[in-house]
C-alpha positions as CSV (number, residue, x, y, z in Angstrom):
1,M,-112.0,-37.5,-2.0
2,K,-112.3,-36.1,-5.5
3,T,-109.5,-33.7,-6.4
4,A,-109.9,-30.6,-8.5
5,P,-108.9,-30.8,-12.2
6,D,-105.5,-29.4,-13.2
7,R,-105.8,-25.7,-14.3
8,W,-103.2,-25.8,-17.1
9,W,-103.4,-22.1,-17.8
10,E,-102.1,-21.4,-14.3
11,G,-99.1,-23.7,-14.7
12,R,-97.2,-25.6,-17.4
13,W,-98.6,-27.0,-20.6
14,Q,-99.3,-30.7,-20.6
15,E,-98.6,-31.3,-24.3
16,K,-95.3,-31.4,-26.0
17,R,-94.8,-29.4,-29.3
18,V,-92.1,-30.8,-31.6
19,A,-90.5,-29.1,-34.6
20,V,-90.0,-31.5,-37.5
21,I,-87.6,-30.5,-40.3
22,A,-85.5,-32.1,-43.0
23,D,-83.2,-31.3,-45.9
24,T,-81.7,-28.0,-44.6
25,H,-78.7,-28.5,-46.9
26,G,-76.4,-26.1,-45.0
27,L,-79.1,-23.3,-44.6
28,L,-80.9,-22.7,-41.4
29,R,-83.4,-19.9,-42.1
30,Q,-84.3,-17.4,-39.4
31,E,-88.0,-18.3,-39.8
32,T,-87.1,-21.9,-38.9
33,V,-85.0,-20.8,-35.9
34,D,-87.9,-18.7,-34.7
35,L,-90.4,-21.5,-35.0
36,I,-88.1,-24.0,-33.3
37,G,-87.9,-21.5,-30.4
38,G,-91.5,-22.1,-29.6
39,C,-91.2,-25.9,-29.5
40,D,-90.0,-28.3,-26.9
41,A,-87.8,-30.5,-29.1
42,V,-86.5,-30.8,-32.7
43,I,-86.6,-33.8,-35.1
44,H,-84.4,-33.6,-38.2
45,A,-84.8,-36.2,-41.0
46,G,-81.4,-35.8,-42.4
47,D,-79.4,-33.9,-45.1
48,V,-78.1,-31.4,-42.6
49,D,-75.2,-31.1,-45.0
50,T,-72.8,-29.0,-42.8
51,P,-71.6,-29.5,-39.2
52,D,-72.2,-25.9,-38.3
53,I,-76.0,-26.4,-38.8
54,Y,-75.8,-29.5,-36.6
55,E,-74.0,-27.5,-33.9
56,K,-76.6,-24.7,-34.0
57,L,-79.5,-27.2,-33.7
58,K,-77.9,-29.2,-31.0
59,G,-77.5,-26.1,-28.8
60,Q,-81.2,-25.0,-29.0
61,K,-83.5,-27.9,-28.0
62,P,-83.4,-31.7,-27.4
63,L,-82.4,-32.9,-30.9
64,Y,-83.2,-36.2,-32.7
65,L,-81.3,-36.5,-35.9
66,V,-80.4,-39.1,-38.6
67,R,-77.8,-39.0,-41.4
68,G,-78.9,-38.2,-44.9
69,N,-77.3,-39.1,-48.2
70,N,-75.6,-35.7,-48.5
71,D,-74.2,-35.7,-45.0
72,G,-70.4,-36.3,-45.3
73,G,-67.7,-37.7,-43.1
74,W,-68.5,-35.4,-40.2
75,A,-71.8,-37.1,-39.9
76,G,-70.4,-40.6,-39.4
77,Q,-71.5,-40.5,-35.8
78,L,-75.1,-40.0,-36.7
79,P,-77.4,-43.1,-37.1
80,E,-79.1,-43.9,-40.4
81,S,-82.3,-44.6,-38.6
82,L,-83.5,-43.9,-35.1
83,R,-86.3,-45.3,-32.8
84,F,-87.2,-43.2,-29.8
85,E,-90.2,-42.1,-27.7
86,L,-91.5,-38.6,-26.9
87,E,-94.5,-38.1,-24.5
88,G,-95.3,-41.8,-24.8
89,V,-95.4,-41.7,-28.6
90,P,-93.1,-44.3,-30.3
91,I,-91.3,-42.6,-33.3
92,F,-89.3,-44.0,-36.2
93,L,-86.9,-41.6,-38.0
94,I,-85.1,-42.1,-41.3
95,H,-84.0,-39.9,-44.2
96,N,-85.3,-41.9,-47.2
97,R,-88.6,-43.7,-46.9
98,K,-87.4,-46.3,-49.5
99,D,-84.7,-47.4,-47.1
100,I,-87.2,-48.5,-44.5
101,R,-87.1,-52.3,-43.8
102,E,-89.1,-52.3,-40.7
103,T,-90.3,-49.6,-38.2
104,G,-91.5,-51.7,-35.3
105,E,-95.1,-52.7,-34.6
106,N,-95.9,-50.1,-32.0
107,V,-94.6,-47.0,-33.9
108,K,-97.2,-44.3,-34.2
109,L,-95.2,-41.7,-36.1
110,V,-92.8,-42.3,-39.0
111,I,-90.8,-39.3,-40.1
112,F,-88.6,-39.1,-43.2
113,G,-87.4,-36.6,-45.8
114,H,-85.2,-36.7,-49.0
115,S,-87.9,-35.7,-51.5
116,H,-88.3,-32.1,-50.3
117,K,-92.0,-32.5,-50.7
118,Y,-94.4,-32.2,-47.8
119,S,-96.7,-35.2,-47.2
120,E,-98.9,-36.5,-44.4
121,E,-100.5,-39.9,-44.6
122,W,-102.5,-41.8,-42.0
123,A,-102.9,-45.6,-42.1
124,E,-104.0,-47.9,-39.3
125,G,-103.5,-45.4,-36.6
126,R,-100.0,-44.5,-37.8
127,C,-98.8,-41.1,-39.3
128,W,-96.3,-41.0,-42.1
129,L,-94.8,-37.5,-42.2
130,N,-92.4,-35.8,-44.6
131,P,-91.9,-32.2,-43.5
132,G,-90.5,-31.2,-46.8
133,S,-87.4,-28.9,-47.0
134,C,-86.9,-25.7,-45.0
135,G,-83.3,-25.1,-46.3
136,K,-82.1,-24.6,-49.8
137,R,-84.9,-24.6,-52.4
138,R,-85.1,-27.5,-54.8
139,F,-86.6,-26.5,-58.2
140,R,-89.8,-24.6,-57.4
141,L,-90.9,-26.7,-54.4
142,P,-92.3,-24.7,-51.4
143,L,-90.3,-24.3,-48.2
144,T,-92.0,-26.2,-45.5
145,M,-91.6,-27.8,-42.1
146,A,-94.0,-29.3,-39.6
147,A,-95.0,-29.0,-35.9
148,V,-96.4,-32.0,-34.1
149,T,-98.3,-31.8,-30.8
150,L,-97.9,-34.9,-28.6
151,L,-100.1,-35.6,-25.7
152,D,-100.5,-38.6,-23.3
153,G,-99.1,-41.1,-25.8
154,K,-101.1,-39.8,-28.7
155,I,-100.5,-37.5,-31.7
156,A,-102.9,-34.7,-30.9
157,A,-102.2,-32.5,-34.0
158,V,-100.0,-32.2,-37.0
159,E,-99.4,-28.7,-38.5
160,R,-97.9,-27.9,-41.9
161,I,-95.9,-24.7,-41.8
162,D,-95.3,-22.8,-45.1
163,L,-92.3,-20.6,-44.3
164,E,-92.7,-18.2,-47.3
165,N,-96.3,-17.4,-46.5
166,A,-95.9,-17.3,-42.7
167,E,-98.7,-19.9,-42.5
168,Y,-98.3,-20.7,-38.9
169,G,-101.1,-21.9,-36.7
170,K,-103.5,-22.3,-39.7
171,N,-102.9,-25.7,-41.4
172,I,-103.5,-27.9,-38.4
173,S,-104.9,-31.4,-38.7
174,P,-106.1,-33.5,-35.7
175,A,-104.9,-37.1,-35.5
176,A,-107.3,-38.3,-38.1
177,G,-105.5,-36.2,-40.7
178,G,-107.4,-33.6,-42.8
179,R,-107.7,-29.9,-42.2
180,E,-110.4,-28.5,-39.9
181,S,-112.1,-25.2,-40.7
182,M,-113.2,-22.4,-38.3
183,P,-116.7,-23.2,-37.0
184,P,-119.5,-21.1,-38.6
185,E,-121.0,-18.2,-36.6
186,A,-124.1,-20.2,-35.8
187,D,-122.0,-22.9,-34.1
188,R,-119.5,-20.7,-32.3
189,R,-121.5,-20.2,-29.1
190,K,-121.9,-24.0,-28.7
191,A,-118.2,-24.5,-29.4
192,V,-117.2,-21.8,-27.0
193,G,-119.4,-23.3,-24.3
194,R,-117.7,-26.7,-24.8
195,I,-114.3,-25.1,-24.5
196,L,-115.2,-23.3,-21.3
197,R,-116.5,-26.6,-19.8
198,G,-113.3,-28.3,-21.0
199,M,-111.1,-25.7,-19.3
200,D,-113.0,-26.3,-16.0
201,K,-112.2,-30.0,-16.3
202,G,-108.5,-29.3,-16.9
203,E,-108.5,-30.3,-20.6
204,T,-105.7,-28.8,-22.7
205,I,-106.0,-27.0,-26.0
206,A,-104.8,-30.1,-27.9
207,E,-107.3,-32.3,-26.1
208,M,-110.3,-30.0,-26.8
209,S,-109.2,-29.5,-30.4
210,L,-109.1,-33.2,-31.0
211,K,-112.3,-34.0,-29.0
212,W,-114.5,-31.4,-30.7
213,K,-112.7,-31.3,-34.1
214,L,-112.0,-27.6,-33.7
215,P,-108.9,-25.7,-35.0
216,Q,-106.3,-25.3,-32.3
217,D,-106.0,-21.5,-33.0
218,F,-109.7,-21.1,-32.4
219,V,-109.6,-23.1,-29.1
220,E,-106.5,-21.1,-28.0
221,Q,-108.2,-17.8,-28.8
222,V,-111.2,-18.7,-26.6
223,C,-108.9,-19.8,-23.7
224,R,-106.8,-16.6,-24.0
225,I,-109.9,-14.4,-23.9
226,R,-111.2,-16.2,-20.8
227,V,-107.9,-15.9,-19.0
228,T,-107.4,-12.2,-19.8
229,H,-111.1,-11.4,-19.1
230,P,-112.0,-13.1,-15.8
231,G,-115.7,-13.8,-15.4
232,V,-116.5,-13.4,-19.1
233,T,-119.4,-15.5,-20.4
234,A,-119.5,-17.6,-23.6
235,E,-121.7,-14.9,-25.2
236,G,-119.1,-12.3,-24.2
237,I,-116.3,-14.3,-25.8
238,V,-118.2,-14.7,-29.0
239,N,-118.8,-11.0,-29.1
240,K,-115.2,-10.3,-28.4
241,M,-114.1,-12.6,-31.2
242,E,-116.5,-10.9,-33.7
243,V,-115.1,-7.5,-32.8
244,N,-111.6,-8.8,-33.3
245,E,-112.6,-10.1,-36.7
246,L,-114.0,-6.8,-37.8
247,R,-110.9,-5.0,-36.6
248,G,-108.7,-7.4,-38.7
249,R,-110.6,-6.9,-41.9
């Protein structure tokens, strides 16, 4: 007997959202704390710098952390590198990319810091991610962090977050790397129809974003309108989104 698909909007989310930070250097900004609050776990690529920041992070979410070159004697308990798994995704964590000797063949996500410069590279199905620095500013480099969405053993999305510009939910790239843009008006009805059918099948926001190469914030907006307006059609959702756009201008 065929079972009905999971209706994720009536229960828990199926994906795991992970905050990725590095080089806080004794400063945990409120913006960072707020963003961590919306995630399921925290990964820190080292240079925490002070034990009080470590204690704050440890008390918020499940924490995965390595020692950086500026972490003193208090950090002797922390590993220099760490291999672990989240939602079926093997992850390798280290502070300085230059110190990597081997990551392991099955690792899908390599996270590092040290340079204070955000970078995201994809090679042979593996993501190399430096979230930049979200602590004390170095020279004129931007303050950044990342949010990674993991789903069923895959990296569903990687998002760069620019703290100073409140750029949250905009710079999202599917697992292939590269930023997606909002679908043009002519394609929105088709995209909305696909999302509604995906919801009926129990597909999550991350799955639909990856499958149809749509921005997660667009997919989430469609899902939210459908949930809050029962019985609405694809045409009605498009019209509602257009009204919201006009109001926001």
